[in-house]
ZADO-1210 file (C-alpha; in nm, 4 decimals, padded with zeros to 6 digits):
<atoms>
<atom x="-00.0656" y="02.8173" z="01.3774" code="MET" pos="1"/>
<atom x="00.2408" y="03.0060" z="01.4430" code="ALA" pos="2"/>
<atom x="00.4102" y="03.2567" z="01.2170" code="LEU" pos="3"/>
<atom x="00.6905" y="03.1867" z="00.9714" code="GLY" pos="4"/>
<atom x="01.0474" y="03.2458" z="01.0436" code="PRO" pos="5"/>
<atom x="01.2056" y="03.6035" z="01.0149" code="VAL" pos="6"/>
<atom x="01.5154" y="03.5705" z="00.7741" code="HIS" pos="7"/>
<atom x="01.8284" y="03.7650" z="00.8482" code="TYR" pos="8"/>
<atom x="02.1488" y="03.7941" z="00.6528" code="PRO" pos="9"/>
<atom x="02.4233" y="03.5251" z="00.7712" code="GLU" pos="10"/>
<atom x="02.6537" y="03.8227" z="00.8878" code="SER" pos="11"/>
<atom x="02.3955" y="03.9975" z="01.0981" code="ALA" pos="12"/>
<atom x="02.2370" y="03.7609" z="01.3390" code="GLN" pos="13"/>
<atom x="02.0949" y="03.9248" z="01.6430" code="PRO" pos="14"/>
<atom x="02.2845" y="03.9507" z="01.9247" code="ARG" pos="15"/>
<atom x="02.1897" y="03.7190" z="02.2327" code="PHE" pos="16"/>
<atom x="01.8972" y="03.5802" z="02.0134" code="VAL" pos="17"/>
<atom x="01.8633" y="03.2599" z="01.8981" code="ASN" pos="18"/>
<atom x="01.5874" y="03.2336" z="01.6210" code="LEU" pos="19"/>
<atom x="01.4709" y="02.8815" z="01.5427" code="THR" pos="20"/>
<atom x="01.1835" y="02.8823" z="01.3310" code="GLY" pos="21"/>
<atom x="00.8000" y="02.8712" z="01.4365" code="ALA" pos="22"/>
<atom x="00.8977" y="02.8516" z="01.7833" code="GLN" pos="23"/>
<atom x="01.1715" y="03.1124" z="01.8961" code="SER" pos="24"/>
<atom x="01.3851" y="03.1206" z="02.1932" code="THR" pos="25"/>
<atom x="01.4905" y="03.4628" z="02.2861" code="ILE" pos="26"/>
<atom x="01.8296" y="03.4883" z="02.5302" code="SER" pos="27"/>
<atom x="01.9273" y="03.7902" z="02.7121" code="VAL" pos="28"/>
<atom x="02.2014" y="03.8126" z="02.9372" code="ARG" pos="29"/>
<atom x="02.1850" y="04.1111" z="03.1677" code="THR" pos="30"/>
<atom x="02.5378" y="04.2762" z="03.1924" code="SER" pos="31"/>
<atom x="02.4818" y="04.6347" z="03.1244" code="LEU" pos="32"/>
<atom x="02.1446" y="04.8246" z="03.1980" code="VAL" pos="33"/>
<atom x="02.0924" y="05.0969" z="02.9834" code="ILE" pos="34"/>
<atom x="01.8601" y="05.3752" z="03.0654" code="LEU" pos="35"/>
<atom x="01.7399" y="05.6505" z="02.8016" code="PRO" pos="36"/>
<atom x="01.6418" y="05.9694" z="03.0431" code="VAL" pos="37"/>
<atom x="01.4401" y="06.2684" z="02.9710" code="ARG" pos="38"/>
<atom x="01.4777" y="06.5615" z="03.1943" code="VAL" pos="39"/>
<atom x="01.2239" y="06.8431" z="03.2306" code="THR" pos="40"/>
<atom x="01.1797" y="07.1682" z="03.4560" code="ASP" pos="41"/>
<atom x="00.8633" y="07.2453" z="03.6117" code="ASP" pos="42"/>
<atom x="00.7484" y="07.4251" z="03.2974" code="ALA" pos="43"/>
<atom x="00.8011" y="07.1008" z="03.1055" code="GLY" pos="44"/>
<atom x="01.1102" y="07.2314" z="02.9226" code="ILE" pos="45"/>
<atom x="01.3928" y="07.0009" z="02.8289" code="PHE" pos="46"/>
<atom x="01.7169" y="07.0631" z="03.0701" code="VAL" pos="47"/>
<atom x="02.0182" y="07.0048" z="02.8990" code="SER" pos="48"/>
<atom x="02.3902" y="07.0216" z="03.0029" code="GLY" pos="49"/>
<atom x="02.3796" y="06.8058" z="03.3007" code="LEU" pos="50"/>
<atom x="02.6636" y="06.6266" z="03.3873" code="GLY" pos="51"/>
<atom x="02.6955" y="06.2696" z="03.5250" code="GLN" pos="52"/>
<atom x="02.7446" y="06.3631" z="03.8832" code="GLN" pos="53"/>
<atom x="02.4111" y="06.5313" z="03.8810" code="GLY" pos="54"/>
<atom x="02.2226" y="06.1775" z="03.8274" code="PHE" pos="55"/>
<atom x="02.1379" y="05.9132" z="04.1060" code="ARG" pos="56"/>
<atom x="02.0296" y="05.5709" z="03.9830" code="ILE" pos="57"/>
<atom x="01.8597" y="05.3647" z="04.2397" code="TYR" pos="58"/>
<atom x="01.8075" y="04.9926" z="04.1458" code="ASP" pos="59"/>
<atom x="01.5035" y="04.8147" z="04.3983" code="ASN" pos="60"/>
<atom x="01.6113" y="05.1228" z="04.6147" code="GLY" pos="61"/>
<atom x="02.0072" y="05.0646" z="04.6032" code="GLN" pos="62"/>
<atom x="02.2117" y="05.3505" z="04.4961" code="LEU" pos="63"/>
<atom x="02.4064" y="05.2484" z="04.1757" code="GLN" pos="64"/>
<atom x="02.7237" y="05.3438" z="04.0191" code="THR" pos="65"/>
<atom x="02.6931" y="05.4754" z="03.6888" code="ILE" pos="66"/>
<atom x="02.9572" y="05.3325" z="03.4442" code="THR" pos="67"/>
<atom x="02.7920" y="05.4709" z="03.1109" code="THR" pos="68"/>
<atom x="02.7168" y="05.8421" z="03.0448" code="PHE" pos="69"/>
<atom x="02.6291" y="06.0108" z="02.7169" code="ARG" pos="70"/>
<atom x="02.4336" y="06.3075" z="02.5820" code="HIS" pos="71"/>
<atom x="02.4800" y="06.5482" z="02.3140" code="ASN" pos="72"/>
<atom x="02.2445" y="06.4250" z="02.0657" code="ASP" pos="73"/>
<atom x="02.3826" y="06.0445" z="02.0688" code="ALA" pos="74"/>
<atom x="02.2297" y="05.8361" z="01.7750" code="PRO" pos="75"/>
<atom x="01.9651" y="05.5968" z="01.7962" code="ALA" pos="76"/>
<atom x="01.8301" y="05.2701" z="01.6370" code="THR" pos="77"/>
<atom x="01.4573" y="05.3199" z="01.5789" code="VAL" pos="78"/>
<atom x="01.1786" y="05.1227" z="01.4640" code="GLY" pos="79"/>
<atom x="00.8912" y="05.2144" z="01.3110" code="MET" pos="80"/>
<atom x="00.5993" y="04.9661" z="01.3788" code="ILE" pos="81"/>
<atom x="00.2955" y="05.0681" z="01.1474" code="VAL" pos="82"/>
<atom x="-00.0555" y="04.9026" z="01.1353" code="ASP" pos="83"/>
<atom x="-00.1716" y="04.8309" z="00.7780" code="HIS" pos="84"/>
<atom x="-00.5260" y="04.6584" z="00.8661" code="SER" pos="85"/>
<atom x="-00.8342" y="04.7196" z="00.6842" code="ARG" pos="86"/>
<atom x="-00.9298" y="05.0302" z="00.8755" code="SER" pos="87"/>
<atom x="-00.6013" y="05.2129" z="00.8230" code="MET" pos="88"/>
<atom x="-00.6469" y="05.2564" z="00.4570" code="ALA" pos="89"/>
<atom x="-00.7074" y="05.6074" z="00.4227" code="ALA" pos="90"/>
<atom x="-00.4417" y="05.7132" z="00.6796" code="SER" pos="91"/>
<atom x="-00.1336" y="05.5346" z="00.5376" code="LEU" pos="92"/>
<atom x="-00.0319" y="05.8200" z="00.2917" code="PRO" pos="93"/>
<atom x="-00.0145" y="06.0493" z="00.5778" code="GLU" pos="94"/>
<atom x="00.1557" y="05.8183" z="00.8008" code="VAL" pos="95"/>
<atom x="00.4307" y="05.7381" z="00.5306" code="ALA" pos="96"/>
<atom x="00.4715" y="06.1224" z="00.5326" code="ALA" pos="97"/>
<atom x="00.5227" y="06.1402" z="00.8931" code="ALA" pos="98"/>
<atom x="00.7814" y="05.8539" z="00.8914" code="VAL" pos="99"/>
<atom x="00.9672" y="06.0669" z="00.6382" code="SER" pos="100"/>
<atom x="00.9480" y="06.3734" z="00.8558" code="ALA" pos="101"/>
<atom x="01.0558" y="06.1555" z="01.1493" code="PHE" pos="102"/>
<atom x="01.3853" y="06.0490" z="00.9571" code="ALA" pos="103"/>
<atom x="01.4397" y="06.4227" z="00.8477" code="GLN" pos="104"/>
<atom x="01.4216" y="06.5389" z="01.1933" code="SER" pos="105"/>
<atom x="01.6214" y="06.2720" z="01.3607" code="SER" pos="106"/>
<atom x="02.0023" y="06.2449" z="01.4067" code="ASN" pos="107"/>
<atom x="02.1996" y="06.2000" z="01.0485" code="PRO" pos="108"/>
<atom x="02.3611" y="05.8881" z="01.1993" code="GLN" pos="109"/>
<atom x="02.0439" y="05.7121" z="01.3338" code="ASP" pos="110"/>
<atom x="01.9616" y="05.3942" z="01.1829" code="GLU" pos="111"/>
<atom x="01.5940" y="05.2936" z="01.1306" code="MET" pos="112"/>
<atom x="01.3469" y="05.0186" z="01.0180" code="PHE" pos="113"/>
<atom x="01.0002" y="04.9430" z="00.9426" code="VAL" pos="114"/>
<atom x="00.7684" y="04.6624" z="01.0595" code="VAL" pos="115"/>
<atom x="00.4390" y="04.6560" z="00.8566" code="ASN" pos="116"/>
<atom x="00.1421" y="04.4390" z="00.9987" code="PHE" pos="117"/>
<atom x="-00.1994" y="04.3379" z="00.9321" code="ASN" pos="118"/>
<atom x="-00.2821" y="03.9581" z="01.0114" code="ASP" pos="119"/>
<atom x="00.0780" y="03.8988" z="01.0684" code="SER" pos="120"/>
<atom x="00.3892" y="04.1090" z="01.1174" code="ALA" pos="121"/>
<atom x="00.6754" y="04.1674" z="00.8199" code="SER" pos="122"/>
<atom x="00.9938" y="04.3219" z="00.8450" code="LEU" pos="123"/>
<atom x="00.9959" y="04.5494" z="00.5419" code="GLN" pos="124"/>
<atom x="01.3016" y="04.5219" z="00.3124" code="PRO" pos="125"/>
<atom x="01.4970" y="04.8632" z="00.2550" code="LEU" pos="126"/>
<atom x="01.6886" y="04.7735" z="-00.0686" code="GLY" pos="127"/>
<atom x="01.8350" y="04.4771" z="00.0891" code="GLY" pos="128"/>
<atom x="01.9856" y="04.6659" z="00.4046" code="LYS" pos="129"/>
<atom x="01.8705" y="04.6053" z="00.7730" code="LEU" pos="130"/>
<atom x="01.8403" y="04.9663" z="00.8568" code="PHE" pos="131"/>
<atom x="01.7855" y="05.2931" z="00.6761" code="SER" pos="132"/>
<atom x="01.8454" y="05.6958" z="00.7397" code="SER" pos="133"/>
<atom x="01.6880" y="05.7824" z="00.4091" code="ASN" pos="134"/>
<atom x="01.3393" y="05.9422" z="00.4248" code="ALA" pos="135"/>
<atom x="01.2375" y="05.8171" z="00.0942" code="GLY" pos="136"/>
<atom x="01.3035" y="05.4794" z="00.1485" code="GLU" pos="137"/>
<atom x="01.1364" y="05.4696" z="00.4798" code="LEU" pos="138"/>
<atom x="00.8178" y="05.6325" z="00.3519" code="GLY" pos="139"/>
<atom x="00.8057" y="05.4033" z="00.0677" code="LYS" pos="140"/>
<atom x="00.8549" y="05.1126" z="00.3043" code="ALA" pos="141"/>
<atom x="00.5028" y="05.2175" z="00.4531" code="VAL" pos="142"/>
<atom x="00.3269" y="05.2354" z="00.1140" code="THR" pos="143"/>
<atom x="00.4538" y="04.9033" z="-00.0211" code="SER" pos="144"/>
<atom x="00.2117" y="04.7166" z="00.1516" code="VAL" pos="145"/>
<atom x="-00.1612" y="04.7627" z="00.1075" code="SER" pos="146"/>
<atom x="-00.4148" y="04.7704" z="00.4006" code="ALA" pos="147"/>
<atom x="-00.6112" y="04.4686" z="00.4629" code="ARG" pos="148"/>
<atom x="-00.7143" y="04.2110" z="00.7385" code="GLY" pos="149"/>
<atom x="-00.6795" y="04.2326" z="01.0970" code="ARG" pos="150"/>
<atom x="-00.4415" y="04.3745" z="01.3487" code="THR" pos="151"/>
<atom x="-00.1319" y="04.1499" z="01.5107" code="ALA" pos="152"/>
<atom x="-00.0083" y="04.4470" z="01.7021" code="LEU" pos="153"/>
<atom x="00.1791" y="04.2409" z="01.9754" code="TYR" pos="154"/>
<atom x="00.3503" y="04.0322" z="01.7321" code="ASP" pos="155"/>
<atom x="00.4642" y="04.3504" z="01.5163" code="ALA" pos="156"/>
<atom x="00.5971" y="04.5093" z="01.8432" code="VAL" pos="157"/>
<atom x="00.7902" y="04.1752" z="01.9351" code="ALA" pos="158"/>
<atom x="00.9295" y="04.1565" z="01.5956" code="LEU" pos="159"/>
<atom x="01.0598" y="04.5101" z="01.6346" code="GLY" pos="160"/>
<atom x="01.2156" y="04.4538" z="01.9746" code="LEU" pos="161"/>
<atom x="01.4104" y="04.1573" z="01.8109" code="ARG" pos="162"/>
<atom x="01.5090" y="04.3730" z="01.5343" code="GLN" pos="163"/>
<atom x="01.6416" y="04.6536" z="01.7422" code="LEU" pos="164"/>
<atom x="01.8960" y="04.3837" z="01.8889" code="GLN" pos="165"/>
<atom x="02.0962" y="04.3877" z="01.5544" code="LEU" pos="166"/>
<atom x="02.1444" y="04.7860" z="01.5766" code="GLY" pos="167"/>
<atom x="02.4513" y="04.9279" z="01.6957" code="ARG" pos="168"/>
<atom x="02.3437" y="05.2084" z="01.9055" code="TRP" pos="169"/>
<atom x="02.2618" y="05.1950" z="02.2657" code="ASP" pos="170"/>
<atom x="01.9864" y="05.4312" z="02.2444" code="LYS" pos="171"/>
<atom x="01.6965" y="05.2302" z="02.1244" code="LYS" pos="172"/>
<atom x="01.3084" y="05.3276" z="02.0434" code="ALA" pos="173"/>
<atom x="00.9915" y="05.1824" z="01.8887" code="LEU" pos="174"/>
<atom x="00.7079" y="05.4013" z="01.7322" code="ILE" pos="175"/>
<atom x="00.3839" y="05.2490" z="01.6938" code="ILE" pos="176"/>
<atom x="00.1186" y="05.3912" z="01.4597" code="VAL" pos="177"/>
<atom x="-00.2141" y="05.2064" z="01.4888" code="SER" pos="178"/>
<atom x="-00.5917" y="05.2830" z="01.5054" code="ASP" pos="179"/>
<atom x="-00.7214" y="04.9593" z="01.6863" code="GLY" pos="180"/>
<atom x="-00.6733" y="04.6999" z="01.9346" code="GLU" pos="181"/>
<atom x="-00.5059" y="04.3827" z="01.8784" code="ASP" pos="182"/>
<atom x="-00.7061" y="04.0938" z="01.7409" code="ASN" pos="183"/>
<atom x="-00.4418" y="03.8736" z="01.5532" code="ALA" pos="184"/>
<atom x="-00.1255" y="03.8166" z="01.7528" code="SER" pos="185"/>
<atom x="-00.0061" y="03.4775" z="01.8538" code="HIS" pos="186"/>
<atom x="00.1635" y="03.6004" z="02.1631" code="ILE" pos="187"/>
<atom x="-00.0258" y="03.7696" z="02.4635" code="LYS" pos="188"/>
<atom x="00.0295" y="04.1230" z="02.6212" code="TYR" pos="189"/>
<atom x="00.1633" y="03.9765" z="02.9365" code="SER" pos="190"/>
<atom x="00.4508" y="03.7979" z="02.7031" code="GLN" pos="191"/>
<atom x="00.4986" y="04.1297" z="02.5191" code="LEU" pos="192"/>
<atom x="00.5549" y="04.3287" z="02.8455" code="VAL" pos="193"/>
<atom x="00.7889" y="04.0800" z="02.9599" code="GLY" pos="194"/>
<atom x="01.0173" y="04.1370" z="02.6301" code="LEU" pos="195"/>
<atom x="00.9805" y="04.5113" z="02.6657" code="ALA" pos="196"/>
<atom x="01.1137" y="04.4772" z="03.0353" code="GLN" pos="197"/>
<atom x="01.4198" y="04.3141" z="02.8696" code="GLN" pos="198"/>
<atom x="01.4821" y="04.5462" z="02.6508" code="SER" pos="199"/>
<atom x="01.6451" y="04.8694" z="02.6826" code="SER" pos="200"/>
<atom x="01.3998" y="05.0402" z="02.4182" code="ALA" pos="201"/>
<atom x="01.1511" y="05.3289" z="02.5004" code="LEU" pos="202"/>
<atom x="00.8292" y="05.2542" z="02.2950" code="ILE" pos="203"/>
<atom x="00.6425" y="05.5531" z="02.1693" code="TYR" pos="204"/>
<atom x="00.2628" y="05.5047" z="02.0464" code="SER" pos="205"/>
<atom x="00.0390" y="05.7217" z="01.8189" code="ILE" pos="206"/>
<atom x="-00.3217" y="05.6120" z="01.8157" code="ALA" pos="207"/>
<atom x="-00.5496" y="05.7014" z="01.5538" code="LEU" pos="208"/>
<atom x="-00.9089" y="05.7037" z="01.6567" code="GLN" pos="209"/>
<atom x="-01.2305" y="05.7972" z="01.4801" code="GLU" pos="210"/>
<atom x="-01.4210" y="05.8279" z="01.8111" code="SER" pos="211"/>
<atom x="-01.3935" y="05.8618" z="02.1804" code="PRO" pos="212"/>
<atom x="-01.5360" y="05.5157" z="02.2194" code="ASN" pos="213"/>
<atom x="-01.2085" y="05.3982" z="02.0900" code="GLU" pos="214"/>
<atom x="-01.0180" y="05.4986" z="02.3695" code="MET" pos="215"/>
<atom x="-01.0283" y="05.1949" z="02.5689" code="GLU" pos="216"/>
<atom x="-00.8764" y="05.0097" z="02.2861" code="ASN" pos="217"/>
<atom x="-00.5663" y="05.2363" z="02.3595" code="THR" pos="218"/>
<atom x="-00.5215" y="05.1697" z="02.7145" code="ASP" pos="219"/>
<atom x="-00.2741" y="04.8651" z="02.6607" code="VAL" pos="220"/>
<atom x="-00.0541" y="05.1056" z="02.4400" code="LEU" pos="221"/>
<atom x="-00.0317" y="05.3698" z="02.6973" code="ALA" pos="222"/>
<atom x="00.0564" y="05.1206" z="02.9745" code="LYS" pos="223"/>
<atom x="00.3472" y="04.9727" z="02.7441" code="LEU" pos="224"/>
<atom x="00.4701" y="05.3530" z="02.6973" code="CYS" pos="225"/>
<atom x="00.4762" y="05.4343" z="03.0436" code="LYS" pos="226"/>
<atom x="00.6564" y="05.1128" z="03.1715" code="ARG" pos="227"/>
<atom x="00.9479" y="05.1719" z="02.9046" code="THR" pos="228"/>
<atom x="00.9795" y="05.5444" z="02.9543" code="GLY" pos="229"/>
<atom x="00.8161" y="05.6528" z="02.6294" code="GLY" pos="230"/>
<atom x="00.5261" y="05.8425" z="02.5422" code="ALA" pos="231"/>
<atom x="00.1496" y="05.8129" z="02.4256" code="PHE" pos="232"/>
<atom x="00.0171" y="06.0418" z="02.1560" code="TYR" pos="233"/>
<atom x="-00.3451" y="06.0482" z="02.0403" code="SER" pos="234"/>
<atom x="-00.3613" y="06.3174" z="01.7644" code="PRO" pos="235"/>
<atom x="-00.6851" y="06.4347" z="01.6308" code="SER" pos="236"/>
<atom x="-00.6382" y="06.3344" z="01.2834" code="SER" pos="237"/>
<atom x="-00.3957" y="06.1519" z="01.0554" code="ALA" pos="238"/>
<atom x="-00.2748" y="06.4720" z="00.9230" code="GLN" pos="239"/>
<atom x="-00.1302" y="06.5498" z="01.2751" code="ASP" pos="240"/>
<atom x="00.0962" y="06.2479" z="01.2843" code="VAL" pos="241"/>
<atom x="00.3882" y="06.4185" z="01.0954" code="SER" pos="242"/>
<atom x="00.3819" y="06.6718" z="01.3807" code="LYS" pos="243"/>
<atom x="00.3749" y="06.4156" z="01.6640" code="VAL" pos="244"/>
<atom x="00.6606" y="06.1913" z="01.4909" code="THR" pos="245"/>
<atom x="00.8935" y="06.5412" z="01.4559" code="SER" pos="246"/>
<atom x="00.8244" y="06.5820" z="01.8245" code="GLU" pos="247"/>
<atom x="00.9018" y="06.2387" z="01.9004" code="ILE" pos="248"/>
<atom x="01.2356" y="06.2986" z="01.6911" code="ALA" pos="249"/>
<atom x="01.3350" y="06.5632" z="01.9021" code="ARG" pos="250"/>
<atom x="01.2451" y="06.4124" z="02.2226" code="ASP" pos="251"/>
<atom x="01.4918" y="06.1217" z="02.1288" code="ILE" pos="252"/>
<atom x="01.7524" y="06.3543" z="02.0233" code="ARG" pos="253"/>
<atom x="01.7559" y="06.5380" z="02.3861" code="ARG" pos="254"/>
<atom x="01.7924" y="06.2316" z="02.6216" code="GLN" pos="255"/>
<atom x="02.0722" y="06.1524" z="02.8200" code="TYR" pos="256"/>
<atom x="02.1817" y="05.8013" z="02.8326" code="ILE" pos="257"/>
<atom x="02.2744" y="05.6338" z="03.1651" code="LEU" pos="258"/>
<atom x="02.4013" y="05.2801" z="03.2390" code="GLY" pos="259"/>
<atom x="02.5226" y="05.0592" z="03.5043" code="PHE" pos="260"/>
<atom x="02.6105" y="04.7131" z="03.6075" code="MET" pos="261"/>
<atom x="02.3622" y="04.5323" z="03.8275" code="PRO" pos="262"/>
<atom x="02.4588" y="04.2974" z="04.0858" code="GLN" pos="263"/>
<atom x="02.3546" y="03.9340" z="03.9933" code="ALA" pos="264"/>
<atom x="02.1728" y="03.8635" z="04.3604" code="THR" pos="265"/>
<atom x="01.7843" y="03.7991" z="04.2414" code="ASP" pos="266"/>
<atom x="01.6504" y="03.5072" z="04.0446" code="ARG" pos="267"/>
<atom x="01.6573" y="03.4990" z="03.6970" code="GLU" pos="268"/>
<atom x="01.3758" y="03.6996" z="03.5307" code="GLY" pos="269"/>
<atom x="01.3130" y="03.8731" z="03.8491" code="SER" pos="270"/>
<atom x="01.1524" y="04.2220" z="03.7888" code="PHE" pos="271"/>
<atom x="01.3608" y="04.4941" z="03.9538" code="ARG" pos="272"/>
<atom x="01.2174" y="04.8845" z="03.9931" code="LYS" pos="273"/>
<atom x="01.4249" y="05.1674" z="03.8859" code="LEU" pos="274"/>
<atom x="01.4403" y="05.5339" z="04.0033" code="LYS" pos="275"/>
<atom x="01.6650" y="05.8179" z="03.8447" code="VAL" pos="276"/>
<atom x="01.6889" y="06.1556" z="03.9926" code="SER" pos="277"/>
<atom x="01.8605" y="06.4545" z="03.8546" code="ALA" pos="278"/>
<atom x="01.9846" y="06.7668" z="04.0335" code="ASN" pos="279"/>
<atom x="02.0033" y="07.1069" z="03.8962" code="ALA" pos="280"/>
<atom x="02.2931" y="07.3356" z="03.9374" code="PRO" pos="281"/>
<atom x="02.0832" y="07.5985" z="04.0687" code="GLY" pos="282"/>
<atom x="01.8983" y="07.3822" z="04.2655" code="GLY" pos="283"/>
<atom x="01.6097" y="07.4019" z="04.0897" code="GLY" pos="284"/>
<atom x="01.3462" y="07.1011" z="04.0787" code="LYS" pos="285"/>
<atom x="01.3893" y="06.8845" z="03.7787" code="LEU" pos="286"/>
<atom x="01.1585" y="06.6023" z="03.6525" code="HIS" pos="287"/>
<atom x="01.3083" y="06.2630" z="03.5210" code="VAL" pos="288"/>
<atom x="01.1502" y="06.0028" z="03.3137" code="GLN" pos="289"/>
<atom x="01.2780" y="05.6993" z="03.2202" code="THR" pos="290"/>
<atom x="01.1683" y="05.3280" z="03.2404" code="ARG" pos="291"/>
<atom x="00.9756" y="05.1615" z="03.5390" code="ALA" pos="292"/>
<atom x="01.2394" y="04.8792" z="03.5777" code="GLY" pos="293"/>
<atom x="01.3844" y="04.5825" z="03.3996" code="TYR" pos="294"/>
<atom x="01.4225" y="04.2057" z="03.4031" code="SER" pos="295"/>
<atom x="01.7250" y="04.1275" z="03.5858" code="HIS" pos="296"/>
<atom x="01.8879" y="03.8433" z="03.4039" code="ARG" pos="297"/>
<atom x="01.6962" y="03.6060" z="03.1630" code="VAL" pos="298"/>
<atom x="01.8598" y="03.2934" z="03.0327" code="GLU" pos="299"/>
<atom x="01.5426" y="03.2024" z="02.7936" code="SER" pos="300"/>
<atom x="01.1899" y="03.2770" z="02.7247" code="GLN" pos="301"/>
<atom x="01.0082" y="03.0449" z="02.4871" code="THR" pos="302"/>
<atom x="00.6811" y="03.0115" z="02.2963" code="ALA" pos="303"/>
<atom x="00.7807" y="03.3450" z="02.1325" code="LEU" pos="304"/>
<atom x="00.6377" y="03.3296" z="01.7661" code="PRO" pos="305"/>
<atom x="00.8755" y="03.4362" z="01.5074" code="ALA" pos="306"/>
<atom x="00.7121" y="03.6708" z="01.2454" code="ALA" pos="307"/>
<atom x="00.7830" y="03.6276" z="00.8522" code="LYS" pos="308"/>
<atom x="00.9947" y="03.8872" z="00.6632" code="SER" pos="309"/>
<atom x="00.8460" y="04.0608" z="00.3736" code="ALA" pos="310"/>
<atom x="00.9122" y="03.9497" z="00.0438" code="SER" pos="311"/>
</atoms>
């Protein structure tokens, strides 16, 4: 059984997305590839102040011309994907506080939203708005849904990726907070990976685990983070989630944004590997982290289940 449709205001339909009810078709045209890039030195310290001339982008081994370059704490569109399955009941107050902490640590121009999920995924209303930067509103959106049922993790991330397309900022990220593996989604992990490769979003995951035996449940999240250039966290307790979200907020604010126009030479949907390098003015070694690649050009991908919007 498919999930219900997502309901958006008439004036704010997703760019390049055609939502057609129970079975959705997502259409993406790759005209500009956007790369959020993190640069650190050998000590793991963020490196700021680099200019466009210090970067090189390689698309399937071919050097590209950088057409977009931004730094200086550019604002971002960010989605908080929060697990509300039965096992999360005790952790939700700390998670809500962590979401508020993230908003307080973010760029004031950031726009954010919340997707809650258990047996299904729901885009949480924010006072009639698609996005908010208000810490109180975002925290309340997390606690407005009780913990129950199973874990439709993949459906929730897919819904978050769709919602990101409504955002106005090039810098985009999803932050997933969950304590278990997916056991209720309508889409498969391979489909979710395809959607992530079509998006420019970084994916961060915060895995809450009660025992080391649950580590295997988080492997898929760790892989998804690595593919998109994000990061995976496994705090020792729910009380530490606020520290992690504040760290993620700082990470997002320090990133460089690079963009290039790919050549339409491959078949549609083909995956292209990316490599980005950076040179320090003094000649020191720099480490660059970004997404592993992207799907070259995708006209459509069917069988993507829609998710219902919370009422």
